[in-house]
C-alpha positions as CSV (number, residue, x, y, z in Angstrom):
1,X,-15.9,-13.6,-9.2
2,X,-14.8,-14.8,-5.7
3,X,-16.7,-16.3,-2.8
4,X,-15.6,-17.0,0.7
5,X,-16.5,-20.3,2.3
6,X,-15.3,-20.7,5.8
7,X,-11.5,-20.4,5.6
8,X,-11.6,-21.0,1.8
9,X,-11.8,-18.8,-1.2
10,X,-13.3,-19.8,-4.5
11,X,-12.6,-17.9,-7.7
12,X,-14.7,-18.4,-10.8
13,X,-13.3,-17.8,-14.3
14,X,-15.2,-17.8,-17.6
15,X,-18.4,-16.6,-16.0
16,X,-20.5,-14.5,-16.3
17,X,-18.5,-13.4,-19.4
18,X,-16.6,-15.8,-21.6
19,X,-12.8,-15.8,-21.3
20,X,-10.9,-17.4,-24.1
21,X,-7.9,-18.5,-21.9
22,X,-9.8,-19.0,-18.6
23,X,-7.7,-22.0,-17.4
24,X,-4.5,-20.0,-17.9
25,X,-6.0,-16.9,-16.1
26,X,-6.9,-19.2,-13.2
27,X,-3.4,-20.7,-12.9
28,X,-1.8,-17.2,-13.2
29,X,-4.1,-15.9,-10.5
30,X,-3.2,-18.9,-8.2
31,X,0.5,-18.2,-8.8
32,X,0.1,-14.5,-8.0
33,X,-2.0,-15.3,-4.9
34,X,0.7,-17.6,-3.6
35,X,3.4,-15.0,-4.2
36,X,1.4,-12.3,-2.5
37,X,0.8,-14.5,0.6
38,X,4.4,-15.6,0.8
39,X,5.6,-12.0,0.5
40,X,3.2,-10.9,3.2
41,X,4.2,-13.7,5.5
42,X,7.8,-12.6,5.3
43,X,6.7,-9.5,7.3
44,X,5.3,-11.6,10.1
45,X,7.0,-13.6,12.9
46,X,7.3,-17.2,11.8
47,X,4.8,-18.4,14.4
48,X,2.1,-16.2,12.8
49,X,2.4,-17.8,9.3
50,X,-0.6,-19.6,8.0
51,X,-0.5,-22.9,6.1
52,X,-2.3,-22.9,2.8
53,X,-2.7,-24.6,-0.5
54,X,-4.4,-23.9,-3.8
55,X,-6.3,-26.3,-6.0
56,X,-7.3,-25.5,-9.6
57,X,-9.8,-27.4,-11.7
58,X,-11.5,-26.8,-15.0
59,X,-14.9,-27.9,-16.2
60,X,-18.6,-27.3,-16.5
61,X,-20.5,-26.0,-13.5
62,X,-23.9,-24.6,-12.7
63,X,-23.3,-20.8,-12.2
64,X,-25.7,-18.2,-11.0
65,X,-27.7,-17.2,-7.9
66,X,-28.4,-20.5,-6.2
67,X,-30.9,-21.4,-3.4
68,X,-34.4,-20.9,-2.4
69,X,-36.5,-17.8,-1.6
70,X,-35.6,-18.2,2.1
71,X,-32.0,-19.0,1.6
72,X,-30.5,-17.5,-1.5
73,X,-26.8,-17.8,-2.1
74,X,-25.5,-15.0,-4.3
75,X,-23.7,-15.7,-7.5
76,X,-21.7,-18.9,-7.1
77,X,-20.7,-22.1,-8.9
78,X,-21.8,-25.6,-7.9
79,X,-21.2,-29.0,-9.3
80,X,-18.7,-31.8,-9.6
81,X,-15.9,-29.6,-10.9
82,X,-16.2,-27.3,-7.9
83,X,-16.3,-30.3,-5.5
84,X,-13.2,-31.8,-7.0
85,X,-11.3,-28.5,-6.9
86,X,-12.1,-28.3,-3.2
87,X,-10.9,-31.9,-2.6
88,X,-7.7,-31.1,-4.6
89,X,-7.1,-28.0,-2.5
90,X,-7.3,-30.2,0.7
91,X,-4.3,-32.1,-0.6
92,X,-2.3,-29.0,-1.2
93,X,-0.1,-27.9,1.7
94,X,3.0,-25.9,2.2
95,X,1.8,-23.2,-0.2
96,X,1.7,-25.7,-3.1
97,X,-0.6,-25.2,-6.1
98,X,-2.2,-28.4,-7.5
99,X,-3.5,-28.4,-11.0
100,X,-6.1,-31.0,-12.0
101,X,-5.1,-32.9,-15.1
102,X,-8.0,-31.2,-17.0
103,X,-6.5,-27.9,-16.3
104,X,-2.9,-29.0,-16.9
105,X,-3.7,-30.3,-20.4
106,X,-5.0,-26.8,-21.3
107,X,-2.1,-24.8,-19.9
108,X,1.0,-27.1,-20.1
109,X,2.7,-24.8,-22.7
110,X,2.7,-22.0,-20.2
111,X,3.6,-23.7,-16.9
112,X,6.3,-25.7,-15.2
113,X,5.4,-28.6,-13.0
114,X,7.6,-30.5,-10.7
115,X,5.6,-33.6,-9.9
116,X,2.6,-35.6,-11.0
117,X,0.5,-37.6,-8.5
118,X,-2.7,-39.6,-8.4
119,X,-4.9,-38.8,-5.5
120,X,-8.1,-40.4,-4.2
121,X,-10.9,-37.9,-3.5
122,X,-14.3,-38.3,-1.9
123,X,-17.2,-39.2,-4.3
124,X,-14.9,-40.2,-7.2
125,X,-14.3,-43.9,-8.0
126,X,-11.2,-43.2,-10.1
127,X,-8.0,-41.5,-8.8
128,X,-7.5,-38.0,-9.9
129,X,-4.2,-36.9,-11.5
130,X,-2.8,-33.6,-10.2
131,X,0.4,-31.7,-11.1
132,X,2.4,-29.5,-8.7
133,X,2.9,-26.1,-10.2
134,X,6.5,-24.9,-9.9
135,X,6.4,-21.8,-12.1
136,X,5.1,-19.9,-15.1
137,X,6.9,-19.8,-18.4
């Protein structure tokens, strides 16, 4: 499931149907999205390229149709895990993909990372550990 929010896109895995390897599916989707954007940008003049980054987080969220009778938001996910994913994405630049530590711990056998970093994000008292995805195994 995907949702557009301004200039951002949110993809939800493991809902509405359970997916056994949903963190890995999310990471592979992020990798393929980056590759597709990079390939497309090669067909454009350099000044037309867009800067982007991807953040991947894993955890529990409230998922479903959210809102009130006057302002219903169709199927979406809300909660801390979504907010942290958005904050991580804000740190990702130059077509980088940042994996939250919760995600990395579930997919480390299948991915290559080039760096680990602690970042401070809004509404979190503790720094969040992220990994820069450098490839799939």
